[in-house]
Structures are given as structure tokens and as C-alpha cells.
C-alpha positions in Angstrom: 169.7 110.8 134.5 170.2 106.9 136.1 167.1 105.2 136.0 166.0 102.0 138.3 164.2 99.1 137.4 161.5 99.9 139.7 161.4 103.6 138.1 160.9 102.3 134.7 158.3 99.9 135.8 156.4 102.5 137.3 156.7 104.5 134.2 155.9 101.8 131.8 152.3 101.5 134.1 151.7 105.0 134.1 151.8 105.0 130.5 149.3 102.6 130.3 151.9 99.5 129.8 151.1 95.7 130.7 153.9 94.3 131.9 155.5 90.8 132.8 159.1 90.2 133.9 160.8 87.1 132.5 162.6 85.0 135.1 162.4 81.4 134.4 165.7 80.9 136.3 163.9 83.0 139.3 166.6 85.7 139.1 165.7 89.1 138.9 164.9 90.4 135.0 167.1 93.3 135.6 170.5 91.4 136.8 170.8 90.1 133.1 173.2 91.9 131.5 176.3 91.8 129.2 179.2 93.4 129.8 180.1 97.1 128.8 179.1 100.5 129.6 175.4 102.1 129.3 174.7 105.6 128.8 171.4 105.6 127.1 170.2 108.5 124.5 167.7 107.1 122.6 165.5 104.2 122.0 166.1 101.5 119.2 163.2 99.7 117.9 163.3 95.8 116.3 161.5 93.3 115.3 162.4 89.4 116.2 161.8 87.8 112.8 160.6 84.4 113.3 157.6 82.6 112.9 153.8 83.7 112.2 152.8 82.0 115.4 154.6 84.9 117.4 151.4 86.7 117.4 149.2 83.6 118.4 150.9 80.4 120.0 152.2 80.7 123.4 154.8 78.1 123.3 156.3 80.3 120.1 156.2 83.1 122.4 158.1 81.6 125.0 160.6 79.9 122.9 161.3 83.2 121.5 161.5 84.7 125.1 164.3 82.1 125.9 166.5 83.1 122.5 166.0 87.2 123.5 167.3 85.9 127.1 169.9 83.7 126.5 171.0 84.8 122.9 173.0 83.1 120.1 176.2 81.9 119.6 177.5 85.3 118.0 175.6 87.5 120.5 174.9 86.3 123.9 171.7 87.3 125.6 169.9 89.3 126.8 169.2 90.6 123.0 166.9 93.6 124.4 165.4 95.7 127.4 162.0 95.0 126.8 159.8 93.0 124.2 156.3 93.8 123.0 154.4 90.9 122.2 150.8 89.8 122.0 149.1 88.0 124.6 148.0 84.4 122.7 144.4 83.8 122.9 143.5 87.9 123.1 143.5 90.8 120.9 145.8 92.4 123.6 149.5 92.9 124.2 152.0 93.3 126.7 155.3 94.1 127.4 158.2 91.7 128.4 161.0 92.9 131.0 163.9 90.8 129.7 167.3 92.6 130.6 169.2 95.7 131.8 172.3 97.8 131.1 174.3 97.2 128.4 172.7 94.2 126.0 173.5 93.2 122.7 170.7 94.5 120.2 172.0 97.3 118.2 175.6 96.0 117.3 177.5 98.5 114.8 175.7 101.5 113.6 175.9 105.0 112.3 177.5 107.7 114.5 175.8 110.2 112.1 172.5 108.9 113.3 173.7 108.6 117.3 174.8 112.4 117.0 171.0 113.6 116.0 169.6 111.1 118.6 171.5 112.5 121.2 170.1 115.8 121.2 166.6 114.7 120.0 166.0 115.6 116.6 166.7 112.7 114.3 164.3 112.7 111.9 164.7 109.6 109.5 167.7 110.7 107.7 169.8 107.7 106.0 172.5 106.2 108.2 176.2 106.8 107.4 178.7 104.1 107.8 178.7 101.6 110.5 181.4 103.2 112.8 179.9 103.0 116.2 179.0 100.6 118.5 175.4 101.5 119.6 174.7 98.8 122.5 175.8 101.5 125.3 173.6 104.4 123.9 170.3 102.9 123.1 167.3 101.0 124.7 166.3 98.1 122.7 162.4 97.0 122.1 162.2 93.5 120.4 158.8 93.5 118.8 157.7 89.9 118.5 156.4 90.1 114.9 157.8 87.8 112.0 159.0 90.9 110.1 157.5 89.7 107.1 154.3 91.7 105.1 152.1 90.2 107.9 149.9 93.1 109.4 151.2 94.6 112.5 148.2 94.6 115.5 147.4 97.7 116.6 147.8 96.6 120.1 151.6 95.4 119.6 152.3 98.9 118.2 150.7 100.8 120.8 152.3 98.8 123.7 156.0 99.5 122.1 155.2 102.9 121.4 153.7 103.3 125.0 157.1 101.6 126.3 158.9 104.1 124.3 157.4 106.8 126.2 157.7 105.6 129.4 161.4 105.2 128.8 161.9 108.6 127.9 159.9 110.0 130.8 161.9 107.8 133.3 165.2 109.1 131.8 164.0 112.6 132.5 164.5 113.6 128.6 162.5 117.0 127.3 159.1 115.7 126.0 159.9 117.5 122.7 162.9 115.6 122.0 161.3 112.3 122.8 160.2 111.7 118.6 163.8 112.7 117.6 165.1 110.2 120.4 163.5 107.3 118.7 164.8 105.3 115.7 164.1 101.9 114.0 167.1 99.6 113.6 167.3 99.8 110.0 168.1 103.8 110.6 170.9 103.2 112.4 172.4 100.9 109.9 172.2 99.9 106.4 172.6 96.0 107.7 169.5 95.5 108.9 165.8 96.2 107.6 163.7 95.9 111.1 161.2 97.0 111.8 159.5 96.2 109.0 156.5 98.2 110.1 156.1 101.0 107.2 154.5 103.7 109.7 156.0 106.9 110.9 157.7 106.3 114.0 158.4 109.7 115.0 154.5 110.7 114.2 153.2 107.6 116.3 155.4 108.9 119.2 154.2 111.9 118.9 150.3 110.7 118.6 151.1 108.8 121.9 152.2 111.8 123.7 149.0 113.5 122.6 147.0 111.0 123.7 148.9 111.0 127.0 149.3 108.4 129.9 147.2 105.6 130.6 147.6 104.3 134.0 147.1 100.4 134.6 146.5 98.9 137.7 147.0 95.0 138.0 144.9 93.8 140.5 144.7 90.4 142.0 141.6 88.7 142.9 141.5 89.4 146.6 142.1 92.9 146.0 139.0 93.0 143.7 137.2 91.5 146.5 138.3 93.9 149.5 137.7 96.9 146.9 133.9 95.5 146.5 133.4 94.6 150.3 134.8 98.5 150.8 132.4 99.7 148.0 129.2 97.9 149.6 130.0 99.0 152.9 130.5 102.9 152.0 127.6 105.0 153.1 125.2 107.1 150.9 122.4 109.4 151.7 119.1 107.3 152.4 116.4 107.2 150.4 112.6 108.3 151.2 110.6 105.1 150.5 107.4 107.2 148.9 109.4 109.5 146.7 112.9 107.9 146.5 114.6 111.1 147.2 117.5 111.7 149.8 116.3 112.1 153.4 118.9 114.8 154.6 121.2 114.2 157.3 120.5 110.2 157.2 122.9 107.4 155.4 122.7 104.0 154.3 125.4 101.6 153.1 125.6 101.3 149.2 124.8 97.6 149.8 121.4 98.3 151.7 120.5 101.1 149.1 120.9 98.5 146.0 118.5 96.1 147.6 116.1 99.2 148.3 116.3 100.3 144.9 115.6 97.1 143.5 112.7 96.4 145.5 111.2 99.9 144.3 112.0 98.9 140.8 109.8 95.7 141.4 106.8 97.8 142.8 107.1 99.8 139.9 107.0 97.0 137.8 104.2 95.7 139.6 102.3 99.2 139.0 103.1 99.7 135.5 101.6 96.0 135.0 98.6 97.1 136.7 98.1 100.3 134.1 98.9 98.4 131.4 96.2 95.9 132.0 93.9 98.7 132.7 94.6 100.5 129.3 94.0 97.3 127.6 90.4 96.7 129.2 89.9 100.4 128.1 90.7 100.1 124.9 88.5 96.7 124.7 85.5 98.9 126.0 86.1 101.9 123.5 86.1 99.2 120.7 82.6 97.7 122.1 81.1 101.1 122.7 82.2 101.8 118.8 80.5 98.7 117.6 77.4 99.9 119.8 77.3 103.3 118.4 77.3 102.0 115.0 73.8 99.8 115.7 72.5 102.6 117.4 73.2 105.3 114.7 71.3 102.5 112.2 68.6 102.0 114.7 68.2 105.6 114.8 68.6 106.1 111.0 65.4 103.6 110.9 63.4 105.5 113.2 63.8 108.8 111.4 63.2 107.1 107.9 59.6 105.2 109.9 58.7 109.1 111.0 59.6 110.7 107.9 57.0 108.3 106.1 54.4 109.1 109.2 54.9 112.7 108.6 54.1 112.3 104.9 51.4 109.9 104.9 50.1 109.2 108.7 47.8 106.9 106.9 45.3 106.9 109.5 47.9 106.5 112.6 47.0 108.7 115.8 49.1 110.6 118.0 48.8 107.7 120.4 49.9 105.2 118.0 53.0 107.4 117.0 54.2 107.9 120.5 54.1 104.6 121.4 56.0 103.5 118.3 58.5 106.1 119.2 58.8 105.3 122.8 59.4 101.7 121.9 62.1 102.3 119.4 63.7 104.8 121.9 63.6 102.7 124.8 65.5 99.9 122.8 68.4 102.5 121.9 68.7 103.8 125.4 68.9 100.0 126.7 71.3 98.9 124.1 73.8 101.9 125.3 73.3 101.3 128.9 74.4 97.5 128.4 77.5 98.9 126.5 78.6 101.3 129.3 77.8 99.0 132.4 81.0 97.4 133.7 80.5 93.6 134.0 80.0 92.0 137.7 82.1 89.9 139.3 
């Protein structure tokens, strides 16, 4: 199935890949190619080699993009179709769009590997002798990585593997064949060691298929503003100020509803503050009452002791005197309790 550049970009975005065209000369990225036919049946994964700064430094990335576009004296560019790369200063990755059609990336390789790729059944067997030009048969992905023991960022791997799935889908290949349609460069020829990533490429493709698409949306600031304004004008059911419940048959703009909710939040915060103050006052009153009860309990105990002594030995104390003493003590107890339970004035 013939794929157009627009179809490829759409597929890449559907699979959650952030893409950017490398067009320093102002010409469309897909206008750059090398002579020769192109009927791709698989996807080949490479690493660029080079400096470790490829993962972090914008100038180093730019220099590598220029090399991939222009090529070398022994291999005119483009040197790949797509170039997964980290975005300097972030933990994210993107895929650069660099070339189209026949490009110099695979070179001489094994027909043994190619024949299995053609039917989507390659599973990692060692390559045979270099007996075929692989450039017409493979899409080429050049991952910007030094190819050393330096760890491969997850974001870089995910960008490349998602790009591979997007290519397979755009080509119209059956999903079960996708893993067996992807090869490392070192699996096509014994001349090469790339990629240096030690993971299982076919498993990575299967895992990506299982995760599924993750569409990306590249919004400009103007688009974001337009969406925000549209949302603010979108109407939702109006809310009853007393209950906060929707009023059937009414409508209110989201922006107005948010303001209304903010007012209710302020009101509820004020009520909560008042309740908290009342609870604190009640706690203080209970603490004071507990203190008074302790005092009164002491006074009652003292009166009880006095009365017990009088009963045991009246000592000439007549009934009127006893009543006067009891009334005096009880009166003081009642007055103390009343004072504790009466709220302060003012």
C-alpha cells in the first residue's frame, strides 16, 4: 500500500508521537530522497552514535540532524526517514521527519532476514551474508543515541516504537505481522552493532500494540484561548443559591457558574469559621464548669463532714442554728454554680 507523507504524519499523531519536520532549507522534508526504488516491507531501527550530548544538548541535536539530512561523502543523505530524539531540557522525546522514499540507511544486508520480514515472521534469527540492498525494502529510524552503554531513556524508546507501529498501520500491514516486520540493523547484517539497546524489539512492539494509540493534539496558544473561551460560554443547569442543586429548565454559562460556586465556597467558609468559634467557646465553658464542679464537690464534702459531726455530737446546737448553717453553705454553692453557667454580658 502506497503511503503519503500526510497519511504518515496522521498515523504518527494517532499513536501519540510528537513530530517535527526538519526543513532548514525551506523545502518540504518529504522532498528529500536518494535515487532508487522503494517498496518497504519492514522497519529498521538504528542508532546514530556520536556524543552523549545528543540526549541533552540542542546544538548537538541540530548538528546530527544536519548530518542525517546531508549525509556523508560515502553515503549521501538523507540517512533515514525518521529520527527519534530527546527534546533538550525535558524528559520528553519527539520524532523528526527527515526523508522520503529510498534513503541511505540499511545498505547491504541479508536476504534471509528480509524474506522473513516480508511475511512478518522475523523473530531474531542471525542474519546471513550481505547479498541484497536493503534501502528499497525498509523504513529507517535513526535514534539519536551515542550507541554506548549509556542508558536509553524510556521516552526515546517509546517514541521510536510508537513511530514503528504508526508506520506499520499506515502501510496497511496486518497487526499480527507488526512485531515480525521490525528489525534492528544488526539483525540485517553482521557489519553493524546498532541499536545498542539490549531489549527485545519484537516484545516492545507487541507491548506497544497492547497499550494502543495515544492521540496527540498540537495546540497553538490561539487554539488554547479559543477552547477556553468556548468552554466559559458553554451553558450548564443553573444552581439554586439556597441548596446548590440544579434548577430544572434553566441554564447558566460555565464562567458564571464558577463565580457562583466560588461565592458559595466563601459563604460556607464563613459559616464554618463561626461554628468553629462557637465550638471553641463551648469547650472553654465546659472546662470552666468542670473546675467549678470540682470546687462545689469540695464544698459539699465539707458540709457533709460538718453535718456528720453535728449529728454525732450536737454540742448544744439547736435546730434553728443548724438550718441557718446549712442554708448559708447551700446558698454559696448555688451562687457559684449560677455564676459559672451565666454567659458574660456585653
